[in-house]
Backbone bond lengths (Angstrom), bond angles and torsions (degrees), N, CA, C in turn:
res aa  C-N    CA-C-N  psi(-1)  N-CA   C-N-CA  omega(-1)  CA-C   N-CA-C  phi
1 M - - - 1.458 - - 1.529 109.14 -
2 K 1.311 113.53 141.58 1.462 121.39 178.73 1.520 108.56 -125.04
3 L 1.320 115.30 148.20 1.454 121.71 175.88 1.522 107.52 -103.51
4 V 1.330 117.22 119.86 1.463 121.28 178.84 1.521 109.55 -117.55
5 E 1.312 114.68 148.91 1.458 120.89 179.67 1.519 108.79 -103.51
6 I 1.327 116.02 128.24 1.457 121.96 177.96 1.514 109.02 -127.01
7 L 1.308 116.35 146.49 1.469 122.57 176.25 1.528 112.60 48.19
8 G 1.308 116.38 61.02 1.455 120.11 177.51 1.508 111.94 83.14
9 N 1.327 117.27 -115.46 1.460 121.52 -176.03 1.513 114.14 -95.27
10 L 1.302 118.74 1.79 1.463 121.41 -179.94 1.521 109.13 -74.59
11 R 1.334 117.17 125.29 1.463 121.98 -177.96 1.515 110.45 -120.97
12 T 1.335 115.38 149.00 1.454 121.01 177.72 1.529 108.57 -146.77
13 Y 1.318 115.75 154.52 1.457 121.29 177.08 1.524 109.15 -91.93
14 I 1.335 115.60 139.57 1.456 120.79 174.58 1.521 108.43 -130.19
15 S 1.315 116.20 154.78 1.463 120.87 -179.87 1.532 109.85 -75.88
16 N 1.318 116.31 168.42 1.459 120.66 178.00 1.526 111.23 -63.51
17 E 1.328 117.72 -36.47 1.469 120.92 176.91 1.532 110.57 -64.23
18 E 1.334 116.25 -43.53 1.468 120.14 178.58 1.527 110.10 -64.52
19 H 1.325 116.75 -36.14 1.463 120.59 178.22 1.523 110.81 -63.32
20 K 1.333 117.33 -38.89 1.467 121.69 177.48 1.532 110.16 -61.08
21 V 1.331 117.02 -43.41 1.474 121.47 178.74 1.528 109.77 -66.01
22 L 1.321 117.12 -41.36 1.466 121.33 178.94 1.530 110.44 -61.52
23 E 1.317 117.71 -40.43 1.460 121.28 177.56 1.526 111.52 -66.04
24 M 1.341 116.98 -35.99 1.467 120.53 176.42 1.525 110.34 -61.31
25 V 1.322 116.76 -40.90 1.470 121.26 -179.63 1.526 109.75 -70.78
26 K 1.342 117.66 -40.04 1.463 120.87 179.69 1.523 111.77 -64.27
27 D 1.325 117.46 -37.06 1.457 121.73 -175.02 1.522 113.80 -69.87
28 S 1.324 116.90 -26.14 1.464 119.31 -179.97 1.519 109.33 -113.84
29 S 1.331 116.15 152.79 1.462 119.30 -179.03 1.529 110.71 -68.13
30 I 1.342 116.63 -40.29 1.462 121.85 175.86 1.519 107.90 -135.44
31 S 1.334 117.00 128.70 1.462 121.57 179.80 1.521 109.45 -108.32
32 Y 1.323 116.09 100.28 1.461 120.64 179.73 1.526 110.63 -75.14
33 C 1.312 116.17 150.04 1.460 122.41 -177.96 1.525 112.21 -62.55
34 D 1.334 117.30 -23.67 1.467 120.49 178.65 1.528 111.39 -63.88
35 N 1.331 117.38 -23.29 1.462 121.53 -178.26 1.524 112.76 -83.07
36 F 1.328 117.88 -8.66 1.458 122.02 -176.87 1.526 110.74 -100.92
37 N 1.336 115.98 143.74 1.461 118.01 169.14 1.532 107.48 -80.94
38 E 1.307 117.55 177.29 1.461 121.19 -173.82 1.525 112.35 -61.61
39 R 1.332 116.82 -42.03 1.466 121.06 -179.36 1.525 110.97 -65.38
40 D 1.330 117.28 -46.38 1.460 120.64 179.35 1.523 111.68 -63.62
41 F 1.336 116.86 -35.49 1.462 120.35 176.90 1.528 110.87 -63.04
42 E 1.326 117.28 -42.22 1.470 120.70 178.59 1.525 110.97 -65.93
43 L 1.337 117.19 -39.33 1.467 120.29 177.41 1.524 110.68 -64.80
44 A 1.331 117.07 -41.64 1.463 121.16 178.26 1.525 110.97 -63.87
45 T 1.333 116.61 -39.34 1.464 120.62 177.17 1.532 110.39 -62.98
46 G 1.323 117.22 -39.04 1.462 121.12 175.70 1.517 111.87 -63.72
47 L 1.322 116.89 -37.74 1.464 120.24 177.24 1.526 111.47 -68.68
48 V 1.328 116.98 -30.67 1.471 120.56 174.71 1.526 109.25 -65.28
49 K 1.321 117.02 -44.62 1.472 121.19 -179.43 1.516 111.67 -63.42
50 R 1.344 116.93 -29.79 1.463 121.45 -179.19 1.519 113.14 -90.30
51 G 1.342 117.10 -2.12 1.450 120.67 174.90 1.513 115.40 86.63
52 V 1.329 118.22 13.45 1.463 121.42 179.51 1.523 110.44 -86.90
53 L 1.335 117.14 -38.79 1.459 123.02 179.55 1.522 109.98 -119.53
54 T 1.329 115.46 161.15 1.462 121.37 170.66 1.521 108.02 -117.67
55 R 1.308 115.93 150.43 1.465 121.77 177.49 1.518 107.20 -116.09
56 S 1.325 115.81 129.53 1.468 121.87 -178.89 1.523 109.55 -134.04
57 K 1.317 115.29 168.87 1.454 120.31 -179.68 1.519 108.83 -133.56
58 D 1.327 115.33 137.30 1.450 121.76 172.68 1.529 107.70 -132.94
59 P 1.329 119.03 -178.36 1.476 119.92 -177.65 1.532 114.10 -58.48
60 K 1.334 117.93 -26.28 1.467 120.82 179.39 1.518 113.14 -79.93
61 G 1.324 117.57 -20.38 1.463 120.99 178.63 1.510 113.46 141.10
62 L 1.310 114.94 -166.76 1.458 124.20 -177.85 1.520 108.98 -85.39
63 F 1.364 117.46 137.07 1.455 120.62 -179.83 1.523 111.05 -143.88
64 F 1.333 115.77 163.48 1.457 123.63 -179.34 1.524 110.03 -114.32
65 N 1.327 116.34 143.57 1.468 124.36 174.30 1.514 108.73 -134.31
66 I 1.315 116.41 160.49 1.460 121.38 175.74 1.522 108.53 -81.88
67 V 1.318 117.20 140.37 1.462 122.23 177.52 1.518 108.87 -68.20
68 K 1.328 116.88 131.81 1.466 120.55 -179.66 1.489 110.64 -117.92
């Protein structure tokens, strides 16, 4: 388990698998869903529901960003 800080002082715990997905998103400027396997996509969707990531769409497809 990892403790991550989102939106200022708001903190939440994430699993090691979720942390791996979060690092994948941090490492690239835009992380398109095509780059994720099915499990990582589900973990990223869970992080969206918890407010750690945002999901957006552009002409190239669906992508994830970190909440700022």
